[in-house]
C-alpha positions as CSV (number, residue, x, y, z in Angstrom):
1,X,-2.9,59.5,-8.6
2,X,-5.2,58.1,-6.0
3,X,-8.0,55.6,-6.7
4,X,-10.6,54.1,-4.4
5,X,-10.8,50.4,-4.1
6,X,-13.5,48.4,-2.3
7,X,-12.4,45.2,-0.5
8,X,-14.5,42.6,1.3
9,X,-13.2,42.2,4.9
10,X,-16.0,40.6,6.9
11,X,-17.9,38.2,4.6
12,X,-20.6,36.1,6.1
13,X,-20.7,33.5,3.4
14,X,-18.3,34.5,0.6
15,X,-15.1,36.5,0.1
16,X,-15.4,38.4,-3.1
17,X,-12.4,40.4,-4.5
18,X,-13.8,43.3,-6.4
19,X,-10.5,44.8,-7.6
20,X,-7.1,43.3,-8.3
21,X,-4.2,45.2,-6.9
22,X,-1.8,47.3,-8.9
23,X,1.8,46.1,-9.4
24,X,4.1,44.2,-11.7
25,X,3.0,40.9,-13.1
26,X,5.0,37.8,-14.0
27,X,5.6,37.2,-17.6
28,X,3.8,33.9,-18.4
29,X,5.9,31.0,-19.6
30,X,4.9,29.0,-22.6
31,X,2.9,25.9,-21.6
32,X,4.8,22.6,-21.5
33,X,3.3,19.4,-22.7
34,X,3.0,16.7,-20.0
35,X,5.5,13.9,-20.6
36,X,5.6,10.6,-18.8
37,X,8.8,10.5,-16.6
38,X,8.2,8.0,-13.9
39,X,6.0,4.9,-13.2
40,X,5.0,3.8,-9.7
41,X,4.2,0.1,-9.3
42,X,1.7,-0.7,-6.5
43,X,1.3,-4.1,-5.0
44,X,-2.4,-4.3,-4.0
45,X,-2.0,-7.6,-2.2
46,X,0.8,-6.8,0.3
47,X,4.4,-8.0,0.3
48,X,6.3,-8.8,-2.8
49,X,6.6,-12.5,-2.0
50,X,4.3,-15.4,-2.9
51,X,4.4,-19.2,-2.8
52,X,4.7,-21.1,-6.0
53,X,1.5,-21.0,-8.1
54,X,0.2,-18.2,-5.9
55,X,-1.0,-14.8,-7.2
56,X,-0.3,-11.1,-6.6
57,X,-2.2,-8.1,-7.9
58,X,-0.3,-5.1,-9.2
59,X,-1.3,-1.8,-10.5
60,X,0.6,1.2,-11.9
61,X,0.5,5.0,-11.9
62,X,2.3,7.4,-14.3
63,X,3.7,10.8,-13.4
64,X,4.9,13.7,-15.7
65,X,8.0,15.9,-15.5
66,X,6.3,18.0,-12.8
67,X,5.4,15.1,-10.6
68,X,1.7,15.2,-11.5
69,X,-0.3,12.0,-12.0
70,X,-1.2,11.4,-15.6
71,X,-4.4,9.7,-16.8
72,X,-5.0,7.5,-19.8
73,X,-1.6,5.7,-19.8
74,X,-1.6,2.2,-21.2
75,X,0.9,0.0,-19.3
76,X,2.5,-3.2,-20.6
77,X,3.4,-5.9,-18.0
78,X,5.9,-8.7,-18.3
79,X,7.9,-11.1,-16.1
80,X,11.7,-11.5,-16.2
81,X,12.7,-14.3,-16.4
82,X,9.5,-15.5,-17.8
83,X,9.9,-19.0,-16.4
84,X,9.0,-17.8,-12.9
85,X,5.5,-16.8,-13.8
86,X,3.1,-14.8,-15.9
87,X,1.2,-11.6,-15.6
88,X,-1.9,-10.4,-17.3
89,X,-2.3,-6.9,-18.8
90,X,-4.4,-5.8,-15.8
91,X,-1.5,-6.6,-13.4
92,X,-2.4,-10.0,-12.0
93,X,0.8,-12.0,-11.4
94,X,0.7,-15.8,-11.1
95,X,3.9,-17.5,-9.9
96,X,5.2,-20.6,-11.6
97,X,6.1,-23.9,-10.0
98,X,9.7,-23.0,-9.4
99,X,11.0,-21.1,-6.4
100,X,13.4,-18.1,-6.9
101,X,13.4,-14.4,-7.7
102,X,12.0,-12.5,-10.7
103,X,11.1,-9.0,-11.7
104,X,7.7,-7.8,-12.6
105,X,8.2,-5.2,-15.3
106,X,5.9,-2.3,-16.2
107,X,6.5,-0.1,-19.3
108,X,4.8,2.8,-21.0
109,X,6.0,5.4,-23.6
110,X,9.6,4.3,-23.2
111,X,9.6,4.5,-19.4
112,X,10.3,1.3,-17.5
113,X,9.8,0.4,-13.8
114,X,10.6,-3.0,-12.1
115,X,9.8,-4.6,-8.8
116,X,11.4,-7.8,-7.4
117,X,9.2,-10.6,-6.5
118,X,10.3,-13.5,-4.3
119,X,8.7,-16.9,-5.0
120,X,8.8,-19.2,-2.1
121,X,8.8,-23.0,-2.5
122,X,6.1,-24.9,-0.7
123,X,7.3,-27.3,2.0
124,X,4.6,-29.7,0.9
125,X,2.0,-29.9,-1.8
126,X,-1.1,-27.7,-1.5
127,X,-4.1,-29.2,0.3
128,X,-7.5,-27.7,1.1
129,X,-7.9,-26.4,4.6
130,X,-11.0,-24.2,4.6
131,X,-13.8,-23.0,2.4
132,X,-14.9,-19.4,2.3
133,X,-18.5,-18.5,1.1
134,X,-19.7,-15.1,0.0
135,X,-22.0,-13.5,0.8
136,X,-21.9,-14.8,4.3
137,X,-25.1,-13.2,5.8
138,X,-27.6,-12.7,3.0
139,X,-31.2,-11.5,3.4
140,X,-33.5,-12.6,0.5
141,X,-37.1,-12.0,-0.3
142,X,-39.2,-15.0,-1.0
143,X,-38.8,-16.1,-4.6
144,X,-35.7,-14.0,-5.1
145,X,-32.2,-15.1,-6.1
146,X,-28.7,-14.8,-4.6
147,X,-25.4,-15.9,-6.3
148,X,-23.1,-17.6,-3.8
149,X,-19.4,-18.0,-4.5
150,X,-17.1,-20.5,-2.7
151,X,-13.3,-20.5,-2.5
152,X,-11.1,-23.2,-1.2
153,X,-7.9,-22.0,0.6
154,X,-4.8,-24.1,1.1
155,X,-2.5,-24.3,4.1
156,X,-0.5,-21.3,2.6
157,X,-3.7,-19.2,2.5
158,X,-3.7,-19.4,-1.3
159,X,-6.8,-19.9,-3.3
160,X,-7.0,-23.3,-5.0
161,X,-8.4,-23.8,-8.5
162,X,-10.2,-26.6,-10.3
163,X,-12.2,-27.6,-7.2
164,X,-15.6,-29.2,-7.4
165,X,-18.2,-28.1,-4.8
166,X,-21.2,-29.6,-3.3
167,X,-23.9,-27.4,-1.8
168,X,-26.0,-28.6,1.1
169,X,-29.2,-26.5,1.7
170,X,-31.6,-26.8,4.6
171,X,-35.0,-28.3,3.8
172,X,-37.6,-25.7,2.9
173,X,-35.2,-22.9,2.1
174,X,-35.5,-23.2,-1.7
175,X,-33.2,-24.5,-4.4
176,X,-29.5,-24.0,-5.2
177,X,-27.7,-25.0,-8.4
178,X,-24.2,-26.6,-8.7
179,X,-22.7,-23.2,-9.5
180,X,-24.2,-21.6,-6.3
181,X,-27.3,-19.8,-7.6
182,X,-29.8,-19.8,-4.8
183,X,-33.6,-19.3,-5.3
184,X,-35.5,-18.7,-2.1
185,X,-38.7,-20.6,-1.5
186,X,-42.1,-19.3,-0.3
187,X,-41.5,-20.0,3.4
188,X,-40.0,-17.2,5.4
189,X,-37.4,-18.1,8.0
190,X,-33.6,-18.6,8.7
191,X,-31.9,-21.5,6.9
192,X,-28.4,-22.9,6.8
193,X,-26.2,-23.4,3.8
194,X,-23.0,-25.5,3.8
195,X,-20.5,-26.0,1.0
196,X,-18.3,-29.1,0.8
197,X,-15.2,-29.9,-1.2
198,X,-13.8,-33.4,-0.7
199,X,-13.4,-34.0,3.0
200,X,-13.7,-30.4,4.2
201,X,-16.8,-28.3,4.8
202,X,-17.5,-24.6,5.2
203,X,-18.9,-23.0,8.3
204,X,-22.7,-22.8,8.0
205,X,-24.0,-19.6,6.3
206,X,-27.4,-18.4,7.5
207,X,-29.8,-17.3,4.9
208,X,-32.7,-15.1,6.1
209,X,-35.8,-15.4,3.8
210,X,-38.4,-12.8,4.4
211,X,-41.6,-11.5,2.8
212,X,-42.0,-8.0,1.4
213,X,-44.0,-7.0,4.5
214,X,-41.4,-8.3,6.9
215,X,-38.6,-6.6,4.9
216,X,-40.4,-3.2,5.0
217,X,-41.3,-3.5,8.6
218,X,-37.6,-4.2,9.6
219,X,-36.4,-1.4,7.5
220,X,-38.9,1.0,9.1
221,X,-38.0,-0.2,12.6
222,X,-34.3,0.4,11.8
223,X,-35.1,3.9,10.5
224,X,-37.0,4.8,13.6
225,X,-34.2,3.4,15.8
226,X,-31.6,5.4,13.9
227,X,-33.7,8.6,14.2
228,X,-34.3,8.2,17.9
229,X,-30.6,7.6,18.5
230,X,-29.8,10.6,16.4
231,X,-32.1,12.8,18.5
232,X,-30.6,11.5,21.8
233,X,-27.0,11.9,20.7
234,X,-25.8,12.8,17.3
235,X,-22.4,11.1,17.8
236,X,-24.1,7.8,18.7
237,X,-25.4,7.4,15.2
238,X,-22.6,6.4,12.9
239,X,-24.6,7.0,9.8
240,X,-25.2,10.7,10.2
241,X,-21.5,11.7,10.6
242,X,-20.8,9.6,7.5
243,X,-23.5,11.5,5.5
244,X,-22.0,14.8,6.7
245,X,-18.4,13.9,6.0
246,X,-18.9,12.0,2.7
247,X,-21.9,13.9,1.2
248,X,-22.6,17.3,2.7
249,X,-19.1,18.6,3.3
250,X,-17.8,17.8,-0.2
251,X,-20.8,19.5,-1.6
252,X,-20.1,22.6,0.6
253,X,-16.5,22.6,-0.6
254,X,-17.7,22.4,-4.2
255,X,-20.0,25.3,-3.8
256,X,-17.3,27.6,-2.3
257,X,-14.9,26.5,-5.1
258,X,-17.4,27.3,-7.8
259,X,-18.3,30.7,-6.3
260,X,-14.6,31.6,-5.7
261,X,-13.7,30.8,-9.4
262,X,-16.6,32.8,-10.7
263,X,-16.1,35.9,-8.5
264,X,-12.3,36.0,-9.2
265,X,-12.8,36.1,-13.0
266,X,-16.1,38.0,-13.3
267,X,-15.7,40.8,-10.7
268,X,-12.6,42.4,-12.3
269,X,-13.7,46.0,-11.8
270,X,-10.5,47.6,-13.2
271,X,-11.3,45.8,-16.5
272,X,-14.7,47.5,-16.7
273,X,-13.0,50.9,-16.7
274,X,-11.6,50.1,-20.2
275,X,-13.7,50.3,-23.3
276,X,-16.0,47.2,-23.7
277,X,-14.4,45.0,-26.4
278,X,-12.5,41.8,-27.1
279,X,-9.2,41.6,-25.2
280,X,-8.4,37.9,-25.9
281,X,-5.5,38.9,-28.1
282,X,-3.9,40.6,-25.0
283,X,-2.0,39.0,-22.2
284,X,-3.1,39.8,-18.6
285,X,0.0,42.0,-18.3
286,X,-0.9,44.0,-21.4
287,X,-4.5,44.5,-20.1
288,X,-3.0,45.9,-16.8
289,X,-0.8,48.2,-18.7
290,X,-3.9,49.6,-20.4
291,X,-5.7,50.0,-17.1
292,X,-2.7,51.8,-15.5
293,X,-2.7,54.3,-18.4
294,X,-6.2,55.5,-17.6
295,X,-6.7,59.0,-16.2
296,X,-8.4,59.3,-12.9
297,X,-11.6,60.7,-14.4
298,X,-11.8,57.7,-16.7
299,X,-11.6,55.2,-13.8
300,X,-15.3,54.5,-13.7
301,X,-16.8,51.0,-14.5
302,X,-18.8,51.1,-17.8
303,X,-21.4,48.9,-19.4
304,X,-21.0,46.4,-22.2
305,X,-19.3,43.1,-22.9
306,X,-15.6,42.3,-22.2
307,X,-13.7,39.2,-23.3
308,X,-10.3,38.2,-22.1
309,X,-8.0,35.2,-21.5
310,X,-5.9,34.4,-18.5
311,X,-3.1,31.8,-18.2
312,X,-2.7,30.0,-14.9
313,X,0.7,28.9,-13.4
314,X,1.6,27.2,-10.2
315,X,4.1,28.6,-7.6
316,X,7.0,27.1,-9.7
317,X,5.7,28.8,-12.9
318,X,4.5,25.5,-14.4
319,X,1.6,26.1,-16.8
320,X,-1.7,24.7,-15.5
321,X,-4.3,25.9,-17.9
322,X,-6.2,28.7,-19.5
323,X,-9.3,30.8,-18.5
324,X,-11.5,32.2,-21.3
325,X,-13.9,34.8,-19.9
326,X,-16.9,36.8,-21.3
327,X,-18.6,39.2,-19.0
328,X,-21.4,41.6,-19.7
329,X,-22.0,44.4,-17.1
330,X,-25.3,46.3,-16.9
331,X,-26.6,49.0,-14.6
332,X,-30.1,49.9,-13.4
333,X,-31.0,52.7,-11.0
334,X,-30.0,50.7,-7.9
335,X,-28.3,47.5,-9.0
336,X,-25.6,46.2,-11.3
337,X,-25.8,42.8,-13.1
338,X,-23.0,40.7,-14.5
339,X,-23.8,38.0,-17.1
340,X,-20.9,35.6,-17.6
341,X,-19.7,32.6,-19.6
342,X,-16.4,31.1,-18.4
343,X,-14.3,28.2,-19.6
344,X,-11.2,26.8,-17.9
345,X,-9.1,24.2,-19.7
346,X,-7.0,22.0,-17.3
347,X,-3.8,21.2,-19.2
348,X,-2.7,18.1,-17.2
349,X,-6.2,16.5,-17.2
350,X,-7.1,17.5,-20.7
351,X,-10.6,18.6,-19.7
352,X,-12.7,21.8,-19.9
353,X,-14.8,23.2,-17.1
354,X,-17.6,25.7,-17.9
355,X,-19.5,28.2,-15.8
356,X,-22.4,30.5,-16.8
357,X,-25.0,32.6,-15.1
358,X,-25.5,36.0,-13.5
359,X,-24.4,38.0,-10.4
360,X,-26.6,40.8,-9.1
361,X,-25.7,43.3,-6.4
362,X,-26.7,46.9,-5.3
363,X,-24.7,49.8,-6.8
364,X,-22.2,51.8,-4.7
365,X,-22.0,55.5,-5.3
366,X,-18.2,56.2,-5.5
367,X,-18.7,59.9,-4.7
368,X,-20.4,59.1,-1.3
369,X,-17.8,56.7,0.1
370,X,-14.5,57.6,1.8
371,X,-11.4,55.6,2.7
372,X,-12.1,53.3,5.7
373,X,-15.9,53.2,5.3
374,X,-17.6,49.9,5.8
375,X,-20.3,49.0,3.4
376,X,-22.8,46.1,3.6
377,X,-24.7,44.7,0.6
378,X,-26.2,41.5,-0.6
379,X,-25.2,39.6,-3.7
380,X,-27.3,37.1,-5.6
381,X,-25.5,34.4,-7.6
382,X,-27.2,32.2,-10.2
383,X,-24.5,29.7,-11.5
384,X,-24.6,26.7,-13.8
385,X,-21.4,24.7,-14.0
386,X,-19.9,21.5,-15.5
387,X,-16.6,20.0,-14.7
388,X,-15.4,17.9,-17.6
389,X,-17.9,15.2,-18.2
390,X,-18.3,14.2,-14.6
391,X,-19.8,16.8,-12.2
392,X,-22.4,19.4,-13.2
393,X,-25.1,21.4,-11.4
394,X,-26.9,24.6,-10.7
395,X,-26.9,26.9,-7.7
396,X,-28.6,30.0,-6.5
397,X,-26.9,31.7,-3.5
398,X,-27.7,34.9,-1.6
399,X,-24.6,36.2,0.3
400,X,-24.3,39.2,2.5
401,X,-20.9,40.7,3.1
402,X,-19.2,43.8,4.5
403,X,-16.7,45.7,2.4
404,X,-14.1,48.3,3.3
405,X,-13.0,51.2,1.1
406,X,-9.2,51.5,0.7
407,X,-7.5,54.3,-1.3
408,X,-4.3,53.4,-3.1
409,X,-1.8,55.2,-5.1
410,X,-0.9,53.6,-8.5
């Protein structure tokens, strides 16, 4: 029995698969519940060594039996032996006063991971060597405030605690409190700020105090400069490539991902040859069995509403999630319209993605096409989507593509 299939082969914007191929399908396996199997400890501050009374910052990630990262895991931290230090439940380790080795222990759901930390003894007591101020180049409007923070570092490049600071501000700049809160005065200009702790002083920090007019003027001058640079040479402006790479390209990938998911699950033409009804009680393989039982004269898409479910597995047959699809197909004299509501439950993330909208495209007369024919037509997509509770949006896309007719024997 020969049936005609139409495939997209030269898409300008989108690749839309109109018909799934015939053939045997894999029998879906039952979904497996993600279980924590391994914990990865990450040292965010570098090597696993520290001087006595120094600090290290740790974090942890949990992975299931399939090697996928798990979310929402609560980790418990401890130090063994406890005499060598202590660790908070957000992973900040503070070494004790004794040199030696200990283990930082991370546990969750019966899974334990450890990392060895070497505590080095100091050759001499800590003493302040420098003061670091943040922010180091602030710009402040007259009358506005900035919070400064000062940190004293010792000869081992470790932050020291319980230090009293003295702030020295240039005359006319404004006022600063003992805890570093600066309030700009009414006189624009560049002023120096110095912080002292005992006998050591910080490098001067320059504070630029400006009026609103000066601030707007400088912002405008910078904008004009960037625009002129961009016109002269795109690659000379570091900001535009950043916008493209970090903003535009991810959005383009998102658009293609949404359209690909929608077309794959809405444009199942073989399904529309079956009577319009609810097939959610059937597996995908059982639906294909019904399709392959159709006679050639019945192999014509109909109108109505179809519902079905589709389980998703990876290349190792590990269960990933479930699609639930509702599609209504309608025909007019020249066009066909698909109204759809899709949901996809991601098993390992525990979130549900939703898609709804319409697809419109010109009808193709099956009696007037032959194998090998190339057909061009334009599709109009209106899609509203939401990924979990984070990303959502709407899109309207017009895409023109070329399709080829292929006749297959099933």
